[in-house]
All heavy atoms as a GROMACS GRO file, in nm:
protein
  533
    1MET      N    1 -13.866  17.537  10.760
    1MET     CA    2 -13.834  17.672  10.799
    1MET      C    3 -13.951  17.767  10.772
    1MET      O    4 -13.981  17.851  10.856
    1MET     CB    5 -13.709  17.718  10.727
    1MET     CG    6 -13.669  17.856  10.760
    1MET     SD    7 -13.493  17.864  10.751
    1MET     CE    8 -13.462  18.004  10.847
    2VAL      N    9 -14.015  17.755  10.656
    2VAL     CA   10 -14.131  17.840  10.626
    2VAL      C   11 -14.240  17.813  10.728
    2VAL      O   12 -14.300  17.906  10.782
    2VAL     CB   13 -14.182  17.817  10.483
    2VAL    CG1   14 -14.312  17.890  10.458
    2VAL    CG2   15 -14.077  17.861  10.382
    3ARG      N   16 -14.266  17.686  10.753
    3ARG     CA   17 -14.370  17.649  10.850
    3ARG      C   18 -14.340  17.710  10.986
    3ARG      O   19 -14.429  17.765  11.051
    3ARG     CB   20 -14.378  17.496  10.861
    3ARG     CG   21 -14.484  17.451  10.962
    3ARG     CD   22 -14.460  17.311  11.010
    3ARG     NE   23 -14.331  17.307  11.080
    3ARG     CZ   24 -14.252  17.202  11.082
    3ARG    NH1   25 -14.284  17.091  11.020
    3ARG    NH2   26 -14.137  17.206  11.145
    4ASP      N   27 -14.217  17.702  11.030
    4ASP     CA   28 -14.179  17.755  11.161
    4ASP      C   29 -14.188  17.908  11.164
    4ASP      O   30 -14.232  17.965  11.263
    4ASP     CB   31 -14.038  17.710  11.198
    4ASP     CG   32 -14.027  17.558  11.213
    4ASP    OD1   33 -14.132  17.494  11.235
    4ASP    OD2   34 -13.916  17.505  11.200
    5THR      N   35 -14.145  17.972  11.056
    5THR     CA   36 -14.151  18.117  11.048
    5THR      C   37 -14.295  18.166  11.056
    5THR      O   38 -14.324  18.266  11.122
    5THR     CB   39 -14.084  18.168  10.919
    5THR    OG1   40 -13.948  18.125  10.919
    5THR    CG2   41 -14.090  18.319  10.907
    6LEU      N   42 -14.384  18.095  10.988
    6LEU     CA   43 -14.526  18.134  10.988
    6LEU      C   44 -14.601  18.082  11.109
    6LEU      O   45 -14.715  18.121  11.132
    6LEU     CB   46 -14.593  18.082  10.861
    6LEU     CG   47 -14.539  18.138  10.729
    6LEU    CD1   48 -14.606  18.069  10.611
    6LEU    CD2   49 -14.560  18.289  10.723
    7THR      N   50 -14.538  17.994  11.184
    7THR     CA   51 -14.598  17.928  11.301
    7THR      C   52 -14.733  17.866  11.268
    7THR      O   53 -14.835  17.894  11.332
    7THR     CB   54 -14.609  18.022  11.424
    7THR    OG1   55 -14.694  18.132  11.393
    7THR    CG2   56 -14.473  18.071  11.470
    8VAL      N   57 -14.730  17.782  11.163
    8VAL     CA   58 -14.850  17.707  11.124
    8VAL      C   59 -14.814  17.559  11.120
    8VAL      O   60 -14.697  17.521  11.118
    8VAL     CB   61 -14.905  17.751  10.987
    8VAL    CG1   62 -14.950  17.895  10.991
    8VAL    CG2   63 -14.802  17.730  10.877
    9SER      N   64 -14.916  17.475  11.114
    9SER     CA   65 -14.894  17.331  11.107
    9SER      C   66 -14.860  17.291  10.964
    9SER      O   67 -14.881  17.367  10.869
    9SER     CB   68 -15.019  17.256  11.153
    9SER     OG   69 -15.125  17.279  11.061
   10ASP      N   70 -14.808  17.170  10.949
   10ASP     CA   71 -14.777  17.117  10.816
   10ASP      C   72 -14.901  17.117  10.727
   10ASP      O   73 -14.895  17.153  10.610
   10ASP     CB   74 -14.724  16.974  10.826
   10ASP     CG   75 -14.582  16.967  10.879
   10ASP    OD1   76 -14.509  17.066  10.867
   10ASP    OD2   77 -14.545  16.861  10.933
   11SER      N   78 -15.015  17.076  10.784
   11SER     CA   79 -15.137  17.067  10.703
   11SER      C   80 -15.185  17.204  10.657
   11SER      O   81 -15.230  17.219  10.543
   11SER     CB   82 -15.247  16.994  10.780
   11SER     OG   83 -15.281  17.065  10.897
   12VAL      N   84 -15.175  17.305  10.742
   12VAL     CA   85 -15.216  17.440  10.704
   12VAL      C   86 -15.125  17.494  10.594
   12VAL      O   87 -15.172  17.548  10.494
   12VAL     CB   88 -15.216  17.535  10.826
   12VAL    CG1   89 -15.231  17.680  10.784
   12VAL    CG2   90 -15.327  17.496  10.922
   13LEU      N   91 -14.995  17.476  10.610
   13LEU     CA   92 -14.901  17.522  10.509
   13LEU      C   93 -14.925  17.451  10.377
   13LEU      O   94 -14.929  17.513  10.270
   13LEU     CB   95 -14.757  17.500  10.555
   13LEU     CG   96 -14.648  17.543  10.456
   13LEU    CD1   97 -14.660  17.691  10.424
   13LEU    CD2   98 -14.511  17.510  10.513
   14SER      N   99 -14.946  17.321  10.382
   14SER     CA  100 -14.970  17.243  10.262
   14SER      C  101 -15.094  17.292  10.188
   14SER      O  102 -15.093  17.307  10.065
   14SER     CB  103 -14.987  17.095  10.298
   14SER     OG  104 -15.019  17.019  10.184
   15LYS      N  105 -15.200  17.319  10.261
   15LYS     CA  106 -15.324  17.366  10.200
   15LYS      C  107 -15.304  17.501  10.131
   15LYS      O  108 -15.346  17.521  10.017
   15LYS     CB  109 -15.433  17.379  10.307
   15LYS     CG  110 -15.568  17.417  10.250
   15LYS     CD  111 -15.673  17.429  10.359
   15LYS     CE  112 -15.728  17.292  10.391
   15LYS     NZ  113 -15.844  17.298  10.482
   16HIS      N  114 -15.234  17.592  10.196
   16HIS     CA  115 -15.210  17.724  10.137
   16HIS      C  116 -15.118  17.713  10.015
   16HIS      O  117 -15.139  17.783   9.915
   16HIS     CB  118 -15.151  17.819  10.241
   16HIS     CG  119 -15.253  17.868  10.338
   16HIS    ND1  120 -15.336  17.974  10.310
   16HIS    CD2  121 -15.288  17.825  10.460
   16HIS    CE1  122 -15.417  17.995  10.412
   16HIS    NE2  123 -15.390  17.906  10.506
   17LEU      N  124 -15.016  17.627  10.024
   17LEU     CA  125 -14.926  17.611   9.910
   17LEU      C  126 -14.998  17.554   9.790
   17LEU      O  127 -14.971  17.593   9.676
   17LEU     CB  128 -14.807  17.523   9.948
   17LEU     CG  129 -14.704  17.589  10.039
   17LEU    CD1  130 -14.597  17.489  10.080
   17LEU    CD2  131 -14.641  17.711   9.972
   18LYS      N  132 -15.091  17.463   9.811
   18LYS     CA  133 -15.168  17.406   9.700
   18LYS      C  134 -15.249  17.515   9.631
   18LYS      O  135 -15.258  17.518   9.508
   18LYS     CB  136 -15.260  17.295   9.750
   18LYS     CG  137 -15.186  17.167   9.779
   18LYS     CD  138 -15.279  17.059   9.831
   18LYS     CE  139 -15.197  16.937   9.871
   18LYS     NZ  140 -15.279  16.832   9.929
   19VAL      N  141 -15.308  17.606   9.707
   19VAL     CA  142 -15.386  17.716   9.649
   19VAL      C  143 -15.293  17.808   9.569
   19VAL      O  144 -15.324  17.847   9.456
   19VAL     CB  145 -15.461  17.795   9.759
   19VAL    CG1  146 -15.522  17.922   9.703
   19VAL    CG2  147 -15.567  17.706   9.822
   20LEU      N  148 -15.179  17.843   9.627
   20LEU     CA  149 -15.084  17.930   9.558
   20LEU      C  150 -15.028  17.863   9.433
   20LEU      O  151 -15.007  17.928   9.330
   20LEU     CB  152 -14.971  17.970   9.652
   20LEU     CG  153 -15.010  18.065   9.765
   20LEU    CD1  154 -14.897  18.077   9.866
   20LEU    CD2  155 -15.049  18.201   9.710
   21GLN      N  156 -15.005  17.733   9.441
   21GLN     CA  157 -14.954  17.659   9.326
   21GLN      C  158 -15.061  17.651   9.216
   21GLN      O  159 -15.029  17.670   9.098
   21GLN     CB  160 -14.912  17.519   9.370
   21GLN     CG  161 -14.828  17.445   9.270
   21GLN     CD  162 -14.773  17.315   9.328
   21GLN    OE1  163 -14.820  17.265   9.428
   21GLN    NE2  164 -14.673  17.260   9.263
   22ALA      N  165 -15.185  17.629   9.252
   22ALA     CA  166 -15.294  17.624   9.155
   22ALA      C  167 -15.312  17.758   9.084
   22ALA      O  168 -15.351  17.763   8.967
   22ALA     CB  169 -15.423  17.582   9.223
   23ALA      N  170 -15.281  17.866   9.154
   23ALA     CA  171 -15.291  18.001   9.096
   23ALA      C  172 -15.164  18.039   9.020
   23ALA      O  173 -15.151  18.152   8.973
   23ALA     CB  174 -15.318  18.103   9.207
   24SER      N  175 -15.070  17.947   9.009
   24SER     CA  176 -14.941  17.969   8.942
   24SER      C  177 -14.859  18.080   9.009
   24SER      O  178 -14.784  18.151   8.943
   24SER     CB  179 -14.961  18.001   8.794
   24SER     OG  180 -15.023  17.894   8.729
   25HIS      N  181 -14.873  18.094   9.140
   25HIS     CA  182 -14.798  18.196   9.213
   25HIS      C  183 -14.671  18.140   9.278
   25HIS      O  184 -14.582  18.217   9.312
   25HIS     CB  185 -14.885  18.260   9.322
   25HIS     CG  186 -14.989  18.350   9.265
   25HIS    ND1  187 -15.064  18.433   9.343
   25HIS    CD2  188 -15.030  18.373   9.139
   25HIS    CE1  189 -15.147  18.503   9.267
   25HIS    NE2  190 -15.128  18.466   9.143
   26VAL      N  191 -14.666  18.009   9.297
   26VAL     CA  192 -14.550  17.949   9.361
   26VAL      C  193 -14.516  17.818   9.291
   26VAL      O  194 -14.604  17.747   9.242
   26VAL     CB  195 -14.574  17.928   9.512
   26VAL    CG1  196 -14.679  17.824   9.539
   26VAL    CG2  197 -14.448  17.894   9.585
   27CYS      N  198 -14.387  17.789   9.286
   27CYS     CA  199 -14.338  17.663   9.232
   27CYS      C  200 -14.288  17.580   9.349
   27CYS      O  201 -14.208  17.628   9.430
   27CYS     CB  202 -14.225  17.691   9.134
   27CYS     SG  203 -14.151  17.542   9.065
   28VAL      N  204 -14.334  17.456   9.359
   28VAL     CA  205 -14.297  17.367   9.468
   28VAL      C  206 -14.215  17.252   9.410
   28VAL      O  207 -14.260  17.184   9.319
   28VAL     CB  208 -14.421  17.312   9.542
   28VAL    CG1  209 -14.380  17.218   9.653
   28VAL    CG2  210 -14.506  17.426   9.596
   29THR      N  211 -14.095  17.234   9.462
   29THR     CA  212 -14.007  17.126   9.418
   29THR      C  213 -13.971  17.041   9.538
   29THR      O  214 -13.923  17.094   9.639
   29THR     CB  215 -13.878  17.181   9.353
   29THR    OG1  216 -13.914  17.271   9.249
   29THR    CG2  217 -13.792  17.070   9.299
   30LYS      N  218 -13.992  16.910   9.527
   30LYS     CA  219 -13.958  16.819   9.637
   30LYS      C  220 -13.838  16.736   9.596
   30LYS      O  221 -13.836  16.678   9.488
   30LYS     CB  222 -14.078  16.731   9.671
   30LYS     CG  223 -14.195  16.815   9.720
   30LYS     CD  224 -14.307  16.732   9.771
   30LYS     CE  225 -14.417  16.827   9.818
   30LYS     NZ  226 -14.499  16.775   9.920
   31VAL      N  227 -13.738  16.732   9.685
   31VAL     CA  228 -13.613  16.660   9.659
   31VAL      C  229 -13.592  16.560   9.771
   31VAL      O  230 -13.599  16.596   9.890
   31VAL     CB  231 -13.494  16.758   9.651
   31VAL    CG1  232 -13.365  16.683   9.627
   31VAL    CG2  233 -13.517  16.863   9.544
   32ARG      N  234 -13.567  16.436   9.736
   32ARG     CA  235 -13.544  16.333   9.836
   32ARG      C  236 -13.397  16.340   9.880
   32ARG      O  237 -13.306  16.330   9.800
   32ARG     CB  238 -13.574  16.196   9.777
   32ARG     CG  239 -13.587  16.088   9.879
   32ARG     CD  240 -13.640  15.961   9.816
   32ARG     NE  241 -13.784  15.967   9.800
   32ARG     CZ  242 -13.871  15.923   9.891
   32ARG    NH1  243 -13.827  15.872  10.003
   32ARG    NH2  244 -13.999  15.930   9.869
   33GLY      N  245 -13.377  16.357  10.010
   33GLY     CA  246 -13.243  16.362  10.066
   33GLY      C  247 -13.203  16.229  10.126
   33GLY      O  248 -13.270  16.128  10.106
   34ASP      N  249 -13.094  16.227  10.201
   34ASP     CA  250 -13.047  16.104  10.264
   34ASP      C  251 -13.146  16.052  10.367
   34ASP      O  252 -13.179  15.935  10.368
   34ASP     CB  253 -12.911  16.126  10.331
   34ASP     CG  254 -12.800  16.151  10.229
   34ASP    OD1  255 -12.815  16.107  10.113
   34ASP    OD2  256 -12.700  16.214  10.266
   35SER      N  257 -13.192  16.140  10.453
   35SER     CA  258 -13.278  16.096  10.562
   35SER      C  259 -13.422  16.145  10.550
   35SER      O  260 -13.511  16.088  10.612
   35SER     CB  261 -13.220  16.143  10.696
   35SER     OG  262 -13.213  16.284  10.698
   36HIS      N  263 -13.446  16.248  10.472
   36HIS     CA  264 -13.581  16.301  10.459
   36HIS      C  265 -13.595  16.381  10.329
   36HIS      O  266 -13.497  16.410  10.262
   36HIS     CB  267 -13.617  16.388  10.579
   36HIS     CG  268 -13.522  16.501  10.602
   36HIS    ND1  269 -13.400  16.485  10.662
   36HIS    CD2  270 -13.529  16.631  10.569
   36HIS    CE1  271 -13.337  16.601  10.667
   36HIS    NE2  272 -13.414  16.691  10.611
   37ARG      N  273 -13.718  16.416  10.298
   37ARG     CA  274 -13.744  16.492  10.178
   37ARG      C  275 -13.741  16.642  10.208
   37ARG      O  276 -13.788  16.687  10.311
   37ARG     CB  277 -13.882  16.455  10.125
   37ARG     CG  278 -13.906  16.513   9.988
   37ARG     CD  279 -14.042  16.494   9.933
   37ARG     NE  280 -14.109  16.372   9.967
   37ARG     CZ  281 -14.220  16.332   9.909
   37ARG    NH1  282 -14.273  16.404   9.815
   37ARG    NH2  283 -14.278  16.220   9.946
   38ARG      N  284 -13.683  16.718  10.118
   38ARG     CA  285 -13.680  16.863  10.131
   38ARG      C  286 -13.775  16.923  10.028
   38ARG      O  287 -13.785  16.874   9.916
   38ARG     CB  288 -13.540  16.918  10.107
   38ARG     CG  289 -13.443  16.880  10.214
   38ARG     CD  290 -13.336  16.988  10.222
   38ARG     NE  291 -13.240  16.954  10.324
   38ARG     CZ  292 -13.246  16.998  10.449
   38ARG    NH1  293 -13.343  17.078  10.485
   38ARG    NH2  294 -13.155  16.964  10.537
   39THR      N  295 -13.842  17.030  10.067
   39THR     CA  296 -13.933  17.099   9.978
   39THR      C  297 -13.879  17.240   9.955
   39THR      O  298 -13.851  17.313  10.050
   39THR     CB  299 -14.075  17.106  10.039
   39THR    OG1  300 -14.120  16.973  10.064
   39THR    CG2  301 -14.171  17.175   9.945
   40TRP      N  302 -13.865  17.275   9.828
   40TRP     CA  303 -13.815  17.407   9.790
   40TRP      C  304 -13.930  17.487   9.733
   40TRP      O  305 -14.009  17.437   9.652
   40TRP     CB  306 -13.703  17.395   9.686
   40TRP     CG  307 -13.584  17.323   9.741
   40TRP    CD1  308 -13.554  17.192   9.726
   40TRP    CD2  309 -13.481  17.378   9.822
   40TRP    NE1  310 -13.438  17.162   9.794
   40TRP    CE2  311 -13.391  17.274   9.853
   40TRP    CE3  312 -13.456  17.506   9.871
   40TRP    CZ2  313 -13.277  17.295   9.931
   40TRP    CZ3  314 -13.342  17.525   9.949
   40TRP    CH2  315 -13.255  17.420   9.978
   41LEU      N  316 -13.941  17.613   9.774
   41LEU     CA  317 -14.046  17.701   9.727
   41LEU      C  318 -13.986  17.819   9.654
   41LEU      O  319 -13.882  17.871   9.696
   41LEU     CB  320 -14.128  17.754   9.845
   41LEU     CG  321 -14.185  17.651   9.941
   41LEU    CD1  322 -14.250  17.719  10.061
   41LEU    CD2  323 -14.285  17.562   9.869
   42ALA      N  324 -14.052  17.861   9.548
   42ALA     CA  325 -14.007  17.979   9.474
   42ALA      C  326 -14.128  18.050   9.417
   42ALA      O  327 -14.222  17.985   9.369
   42ALA     CB  328 -13.911  17.939   9.362
   43LEU      N  329 -14.125  18.182   9.422
   43LEU     CA  330 -14.230  18.259   9.356
   43LEU      C  331 -14.210  18.252   9.206
   43LEU      O  332 -14.098  18.263   9.156
   43LEU     CB  333 -14.225  18.406   9.399
   43LEU     CG  334 -14.281  18.442   9.534
   43LEU    CD1  335 -14.257  18.590   9.563
   43LEU    CD2  336 -14.428  18.410   9.542
   44THR      N  337 -14.318  18.234   9.134
   44THR     CA  338 -14.313  18.239   8.989
   44THR      C  339 -14.317  18.387   8.948
   44THR      O  340 -14.347  18.474   9.031
   44THR     CB  341 -14.434  18.167   8.929
   44THR    OG1  342 -14.552  18.236   8.970
   44THR    CG2  343 -14.440  18.021   8.971
   45PRO      N  344 -14.290  18.418   8.821
   45PRO     CA  345 -14.306  18.557   8.777
   45PRO      C  346 -14.447  18.610   8.805
   45PRO      O  347 -14.464  18.724   8.848
   45PRO     CB  348 -14.276  18.551   8.628
   45PRO     CG  349 -14.180  18.436   8.615
   45PRO     CD  350 -14.229  18.335   8.716
   46GLU      N  351 -14.549  18.526   8.785
   46GLU     CA  352 -14.687  18.566   8.816
   46GLU      C  353 -14.702  18.593   8.965
   46GLU      O  354 -14.769  18.688   9.007
   46GLU     CB  355 -14.784  18.456   8.772
   46GLU     CG  356 -14.928  18.485   8.804
   46GLU     CD  357 -14.986  18.603   8.729
   46GLU    OE1  358 -14.938  18.634   8.619
   46GLU    OE2  359 -15.079  18.665   8.781
   47GLY      N  360 -14.641  18.509   9.048
   47GLY     CA  361 -14.646  18.528   9.193
   47GLY      C  362 -14.575  18.656   9.235
   47GLY      O  363 -14.621  18.726   9.326
   48GLN      N  364 -14.464  18.687   9.169
   48GLN     CA  365 -14.392  18.810   9.200
   48GLN      C  366 -14.476  18.932   9.166
   48GLN      O  367 -14.481  19.029   9.242
   48GLN     CB  368 -14.258  18.813   9.125
   48GLN     CG  369 -14.160  18.711   9.177
   48GLN     CD  370 -14.035  18.701   9.092
   48GLN    OE1  371 -14.024  18.758   8.984
   48GLN    NE2  372 -13.937  18.625   9.141
   49ARG      N  373 -14.546  18.926   9.052
   49ARG     CA  374 -14.633  19.038   9.013
   49ARG      C  375 -14.749  19.052   9.112
   49ARG      O  376 -14.784  19.164   9.151
   49ARG     CB  377 -14.686  19.018   8.871
   49ARG     CG  378 -14.583  19.048   8.763
   49ARG     CD  379 -14.645  19.050   8.625
   49ARG     NE  380 -14.692  18.918   8.582
   49ARG     CZ  381 -14.616  18.825   8.527
   49ARG    NH1  382 -14.487  18.848   8.508
   49ARG    NH2  383 -14.668  18.710   8.491
   50ALA      N  384 -14.806  18.940   9.152
   50ALA     CA  385 -14.918  18.945   9.246
   50ALA      C  386 -14.872  19.002   9.381
   50ALA      O  387 -14.942  19.085   9.440
   50ALA     CB  388 -14.978  18.805   9.264
   51LEU      N  389 -14.757  18.958   9.428
   51LEU     CA  390 -14.704  19.009   9.554
   51LEU      C  391 -14.677  19.158   9.545
   51LEU      O  392 -14.712  19.234   9.636
   51LEU     CB  393 -14.576  18.933   9.593
   51LEU     CG  394 -14.508  18.978   9.722
   51LEU    CD1  395 -14.601  18.964   9.842
   51LEU    CD2  396 -14.379  18.900   9.743
   52ALA      N  397 -14.617  19.201   9.435
   52ALA     CA  398 -14.589  19.345   9.416
   52ALA      C  399 -14.720  19.424   9.417
   52ALA      O  400 -14.727  19.534   9.474
   52ALA     CB  401 -14.513  19.368   9.286
   53GLY      N  402 -14.824  19.369   9.356
   53GLY     CA  403 -14.954  19.436   9.355
   53GLY      C  404 -15.013  19.447   9.494
   53GLY      O  405 -15.069  19.551   9.532
   54HIS      N  406 -15.002  19.340   9.573
   54HIS     CA  407 -15.052  19.342   9.711
   54HIS      C  408 -14.976  19.445   9.795
   54HIS      O  409 -15.036  19.520   9.872
   54HIS     CB  410 -15.041  19.204   9.776
   54HIS     CG  411 -15.143  19.107   9.728
   54HIS    ND1  412 -15.278  19.121   9.752
   54HIS    CD2  413 -15.130  18.994   9.656
   54HIS    CE1  414 -15.344  19.021   9.698
   54HIS    NE2  415 -15.257  18.942   9.638
   55ILE      N  416 -14.845  19.448   9.780
   55ILE     CA  417 -14.764  19.542   9.856
   55ILE      C  418 -14.800  19.686   9.817
   55ILE      O  419 -14.815  19.773   9.904
   55ILE     CB  420 -14.613  19.514   9.836
   55ILE    CG1  421 -14.577  19.382   9.905
   55ILE    CG2  422 -14.528  19.630   9.889
   55ILE    CD1  423 -14.438  19.332   9.873
   56ALA      N  424 -14.817  19.711   9.687
   56ALA     CA  425 -14.854  19.845   9.642
   56ALA      C  426 -14.989  19.887   9.699
   56ALA      O  427 -15.006  20.002   9.742
   56ALA     CB  428 -14.857  19.850   9.489
   57GLU      N  429 -15.083  19.796   9.703
   57GLU     CA  430 -15.215  19.828   9.758
   57GLU      C  431 -15.207  19.855   9.908
   57GLU      O  432 -15.272  19.947   9.959
   57GLU     CB  433 -15.313  19.715   9.728
   57GLU     CG  434 -15.455  19.744   9.770
   57GLU     CD  435 -15.518  19.863   9.700
   57GLU    OE1  436 -15.470  19.906   9.592
   57GLU    OE2  437 -15.618  19.917   9.753
   58LEU      N  438 -15.128  19.776   9.979
   58LEU     CA  439 -15.110  19.800  10.123
   58LEU      C  440 -15.046  19.936  10.147
   58LEU      O  441 -15.085  20.009  10.239
   58LEU     CB  442 -15.026  19.689  10.185
   58LEU     CG  443 -15.095  19.554  10.198
   58LEU    CD1  444 -14.994  19.447  10.239
   58LEU    CD2  445 -15.209  19.560  10.297
   59GLN      N  446 -14.948  19.972  10.064
   59GLN     CA  447 -14.885  20.103  10.078
   59GLN      C  448 -14.986  20.215  10.053
   59GLN      O  449 -14.986  20.317  10.122
   59GLN     CB  450 -14.766  20.116   9.983
   59GLN     CG  451 -14.648  20.032  10.025
   59GLN     CD  452 -14.537  20.029   9.921
   59GLN    OE1  453 -14.561  20.047   9.802
   59GLN    NE2  454 -14.415  20.004   9.968
   60ARG      N  455 -15.074  20.195   9.954
   60ARG     CA  456 -15.177  20.294   9.924
   60ARG      C  457 -15.272  20.311  10.043
   60ARG      O  458 -15.307  20.423  10.081
   60ARG     CB  459 -15.256  20.253   9.800
   60ARG     CG  460 -15.352  20.358   9.750
   60ARG     CD  461 -15.432  20.308   9.631
   60ARG     NE  462 -15.530  20.208   9.670
   60ARG     CZ  463 -15.648  20.234   9.728
   60ARG    NH1  464 -15.680  20.359   9.758
   60ARG    NH2  465 -15.731  20.138   9.758
   61ILE      N  466 -15.309  20.200  10.105
   61ILE     CA  467 -15.398  20.205  10.222
   61ILE      C  468 -15.331  20.280  10.337
   61ILE      O  469 -15.394  20.362  10.404
   61ILE     CB  470 -15.440  20.062  10.263
   61ILE    CG1  471 -15.530  20.002  10.156
   61ILE    CG2  472 -15.508  20.062  10.400
   61ILE    CD1  473 -15.555  19.853  10.172
   62VAL      N  474 -15.203  20.252  10.360
   62VAL     CA  475 -15.129  20.321  10.467
   62VAL      C  476 -15.124  20.471  10.439
   62VAL      O  477 -15.146  20.553  10.528
   62VAL     CB  478 -14.987  20.262  10.483
   62VAL    CG1  479 -14.900  20.350  10.570
   62VAL    CG2  480 -14.995  20.121  10.538
   63GLU      N  481 -15.094  20.507  10.315
   63GLU     CA  482 -15.088  20.649  10.279
   63GLU      C  483 -15.223  20.717  10.301
   63GLU      O  484 -15.228  20.831  10.348
   63GLU     CB  485 -15.042  20.665  10.135
   63GLU     CG  486 -14.895  20.630  10.116
   63GLU     CD  487 -14.855  20.619   9.970
   63GLU    OE1  488 -14.937  20.646   9.879
   63GLU    OE2  489 -14.738  20.582   9.944
   64MET      N  490 -15.332  20.650  10.266
   64MET     CA  491 -15.466  20.708  10.287
   64MET      C  492 -15.493  20.726  10.435
   64MET      O  493 -15.547  20.828  10.477
   64MET     CB  494 -15.572  20.616  10.225
   64MET     CG  495 -15.580  20.623  10.076
   64MET     SD  496 -15.697  20.509   9.998
   64MET     CE  497 -15.829  20.495  10.113
   65ALA      N  498 -15.453  20.628  10.515
   65ALA     CA  499 -15.476  20.635  10.661
   65ALA      C  500 -15.394  20.749  10.720
   65ALA      O  501 -15.441  20.821  10.809
   65ALA     CB  502 -15.440  20.502  10.727
   66GLN      N  503 -15.272  20.767  10.673
   66GLN     CA  504 -15.187  20.874  10.725
   66GLN      C  505 -15.240  21.010  10.683
   66GLN      O  506 -15.230  21.107  10.758
   66GLN     CB  507 -15.043  20.856  10.676
   66GLN     CG  508 -14.974  20.738  10.741
   66GLN     CD  509 -14.838  20.710  10.681
   66GLN    OE1  510 -14.808  20.747  10.568
   66GLN    NE2  511 -14.755  20.637  10.756
   67ALA      N  512 -15.300  21.020  10.567
   67ALA     CA  513 -15.356  21.147  10.519
   67ALA      C  514 -15.478  21.187  10.602
   67ALA      O  515 -15.508  21.306  10.615
   67ALA     CB  516 -15.394  21.136  10.372
   68ASP      N  517 -15.548  21.087  10.656
   68ASP     CA  518 -15.668  21.114  10.738
   68ASP      C  519 -15.634  21.159  10.880
   68ASP      O  520 -15.722  21.203  10.953
   68ASP     CB  521 -15.756  20.989  10.745
   68ASP     CG  522 -15.825  20.962  10.613
   68ASP    OD1  523 -15.831  21.053  10.528
   68ASP    OD2  524 -15.873  20.847  10.594
   69GLU      N  525 -15.508  21.147  10.921
   69GLU     CA  526 -15.470  21.182  11.059
   69GLU      C  527 -15.466  21.330  11.081
   69GLU      O  528 -15.447  21.414  11.007
   69GLU     CB  529 -15.334  21.121  11.093
   69GLU     CG  530 -15.341  20.971  11.104
   69GLU     CD  531 -15.205  20.908  11.135
   69GLU    OE1  532 -15.102  20.979  11.137
   69GLU    OE2  533 -15.202  20.787  11.157
   0.00000   0.00000   0.00000
């Protein structure tokens, strides 16, 4: 579902998840099901802080752009 939402290939998603996991921003859990393996993703507390920081910075940039209009 994440792959489809982002419209990327399995290999691209895997590469990005490895980087995020190495940075302790995401937790990846793989569970073997009846017919296939499922992968569960969750933001770690560090990942949540990083995301909040990115969102705050984007909001600051938008506010600066709107002030220049």
